[in-house]
C-alpha positions as CSV (number, residue, x, y, z in Angstrom):
1,X,-21.2,4.9,-14.4
2,X,-18.9,6.8,-11.9
3,X,-15.6,6.8,-10.2
4,X,-14.3,8.0,-6.6
5,X,-11.0,8.8,-5.4
6,X,-10.7,6.0,-2.9
7,X,-14.2,4.1,-2.8
8,X,-14.9,5.6,0.5
9,X,-18.2,4.2,1.8
10,X,-21.1,6.2,3.4
11,X,-21.4,6.2,7.0
12,X,-24.2,7.4,9.2
13,X,-23.7,10.5,11.6
14,X,-20.8,11.4,9.8
15,X,-19.5,15.1,8.9
16,X,-18.8,15.2,5.0
17,X,-17.3,18.3,3.4
18,X,-18.6,19.7,0.2
19,X,-17.5,17.9,-2.7
20,X,-16.8,14.6,-0.9
21,X,-17.8,11.4,-2.8
22,X,-19.1,8.4,-1.1
23,X,-20.2,5.1,-2.3
24,X,-23.6,3.9,-0.9
25,X,-25.4,1.0,-2.2
26,X,-23.2,0.7,-5.4
27,X,-23.9,4.2,-6.3
28,X,-21.5,7.2,-6.1
29,X,-23.0,10.4,-4.4
30,X,-21.1,13.8,-4.1
31,X,-22.0,16.0,-1.5
32,X,-23.2,19.5,-2.9
33,X,-23.7,20.9,0.7
34,X,-21.7,19.9,3.4
35,X,-23.1,18.7,6.7
36,X,-23.7,15.8,9.0
37,X,-25.0,12.6,7.6
38,X,-28.4,11.2,9.3
39,X,-28.4,8.1,11.7
40,X,-30.8,6.0,9.5
41,X,-30.4,5.2,5.8
42,X,-28.1,6.9,3.5
43,X,-28.9,8.8,0.3
44,X,-31.9,7.5,-1.5
45,X,-32.3,6.6,-5.2
46,X,-32.8,9.7,-7.2
47,X,-30.8,12.8,-8.7
48,X,-30.5,14.3,-5.3
49,X,-31.2,13.4,-1.7
50,X,-31.1,15.1,1.6
51,X,-29.5,12.9,4.3
52,X,-29.2,14.6,7.8
53,X,-27.8,18.0,6.8
54,X,-26.0,16.8,3.8
55,X,-27.5,17.5,0.1
56,X,-26.2,14.6,-2.1
57,X,-26.2,14.5,-5.9
58,X,-26.3,11.2,-7.5
59,X,-23.2,10.6,-9.7
60,X,-23.8,7.2,-10.9
61,X,-23.2,3.4,-10.4
62,X,-19.8,2.8,-8.8
63,X,-17.3,1.4,-11.2
64,X,-14.2,1.6,-9.2
65,X,-11.7,4.2,-7.8
66,X,-8.4,5.9,-8.6
67,X,-6.8,4.2,-5.9
68,X,-7.3,0.8,-7.7
69,X,-4.8,1.7,-10.3
70,X,-2.7,4.0,-8.3
71,X,-2.5,2.8,-4.8
72,X,0.8,4.7,-4.0
73,X,-1.6,7.9,-3.9
74,X,-3.2,6.8,-0.6
75,X,-0.4,7.5,1.8
76,X,2.9,8.9,2.9
77,X,4.3,12.4,2.5
78,X,3.1,12.7,-1.1
79,X,-0.5,11.3,-0.4
80,X,-3.0,13.1,-2.6
81,X,-5.3,15.1,-0.5
82,X,-9.0,16.0,-0.6
83,X,-8.8,19.4,-2.3
84,X,-6.6,18.0,-5.2
85,X,-8.7,14.6,-5.5
86,X,-11.7,16.7,-6.4
87,X,-9.8,19.0,-8.9
88,X,-8.3,15.7,-10.4
89,X,-11.7,13.9,-10.5
90,X,-13.6,16.9,-12.0
91,X,-10.8,17.5,-14.7
92,X,-10.9,13.9,-15.7
93,X,-14.5,14.1,-16.1
94,X,-14.5,17.1,-18.3
95,X,-11.6,15.8,-20.4
96,X,-13.1,12.2,-20.7
97,X,-16.5,13.1,-21.1
98,X,-17.9,11.6,-24.4
99,X,-19.6,8.3,-24.1
100,X,-19.9,7.9,-27.7
101,X,-16.1,7.8,-28.2
102,X,-15.2,6.1,-25.0
103,X,-18.1,3.4,-24.7
104,X,-17.3,1.0,-21.9
105,X,-13.7,2.7,-21.4
106,X,-15.1,5.8,-20.1
107,X,-14.6,5.3,-16.4
108,X,-11.1,3.6,-17.0
109,X,-10.1,6.9,-19.0
110,X,-11.1,9.1,-16.1
111,X,-9.6,6.8,-13.5
112,X,-6.2,6.6,-15.2
113,X,-6.3,10.5,-16.2
114,X,-7.1,11.3,-12.7
115,X,-4.3,8.8,-11.5
116,X,-1.6,10.5,-13.7
117,X,-2.3,14.0,-12.5
118,X,-1.9,12.6,-8.8
119,X,1.4,10.7,-10.0
120,X,2.6,14.2,-11.6
121,X,2.1,16.0,-8.3
122,X,4.2,13.3,-6.6
123,X,7.2,14.2,-9.0
124,X,7.0,17.8,-7.5
125,X,7.8,19.4,-10.8
126,X,10.7,17.4,-11.9
127,X,10.8,15.4,-15.1
128,X,13.6,13.2,-16.1
129,X,16.9,14.3,-15.7
130,X,18.2,15.9,-18.9
131,X,21.8,17.4,-17.8
132,X,23.9,16.5,-15.3
133,X,27.3,18.0,-13.7
134,X,29.5,16.9,-10.9
135,X,32.0,20.0,-10.5
136,X,29.8,22.8,-8.8
137,X,26.8,20.1,-8.9
138,X,24.1,20.9,-11.2
139,X,21.2,19.1,-12.6
140,X,18.4,19.8,-15.0
141,X,15.0,18.5,-15.6
142,X,12.6,18.1,-18.5
143,X,9.5,20.4,-18.0
144,X,6.3,18.4,-17.0
145,X,4.1,20.8,-19.1
146,X,5.1,19.2,-22.5
147,X,2.6,16.5,-24.0
148,X,5.1,13.9,-23.6
149,X,4.5,14.5,-19.8
150,X,1.6,11.8,-20.1
151,X,4.3,8.9,-20.7
152,X,6.2,10.1,-17.4
153,X,3.7,8.2,-15.2
154,X,2.6,4.6,-15.2
155,X,-1.0,6.0,-15.1
156,X,-0.5,8.3,-18.0
157,X,1.0,5.6,-20.0
158,X,-2.1,3.3,-19.3
159,X,-4.4,6.2,-20.2
160,X,-2.5,6.4,-23.6
161,X,-2.8,2.6,-24.2
162,X,-6.7,3.1,-23.7
163,X,-6.7,6.1,-26.1
164,X,-5.0,4.0,-28.8
165,X,-7.8,1.6,-28.8
166,X,-10.5,4.2,-29.3
167,X,-12.2,4.8,-32.8
168,X,-10.3,7.2,-35.1
169,X,-12.4,10.5,-35.3
170,X,-11.7,12.6,-38.2
171,X,-8.3,11.2,-38.8
172,X,-7.2,11.5,-35.2
173,X,-7.3,8.7,-32.5
174,X,-8.8,9.4,-29.2
175,X,-10.5,12.5,-27.7
């Protein structure tokens, strides 16, 4: 099981940066070494594969992408670019990691958590308005670093809905 940011498919004779994720024959592959893909078939089945000058690592069977749940992160002035995509995917994989807790919801948890991080970036550090004035114009925003920040995005709320369905561990629900 694996997710990608945008479901990008592998193309022959294409330059791929390090950490790029592609889907080829229903498998997600991550470029461990940047390079140019070959002109024949893409990465082969196995844990790693050399394709042209790209070294790919098999991540898992493709189950969907972040843009499936947050398409607004694709375009516009606030589109989430490659370096942040990679960071958010890696963080989501680390934070939502225990298959024994998440079961079939593992990739959904990762997808929604990565989308939440992208949606927070689009808020540009501004939470909900907490104070406002008219004379001398003033405005205050809630901090996005508080635990309640998960409720500020649609993906964060969906993630918490998933967490609430998980079995209770040591009296706590969710990871």
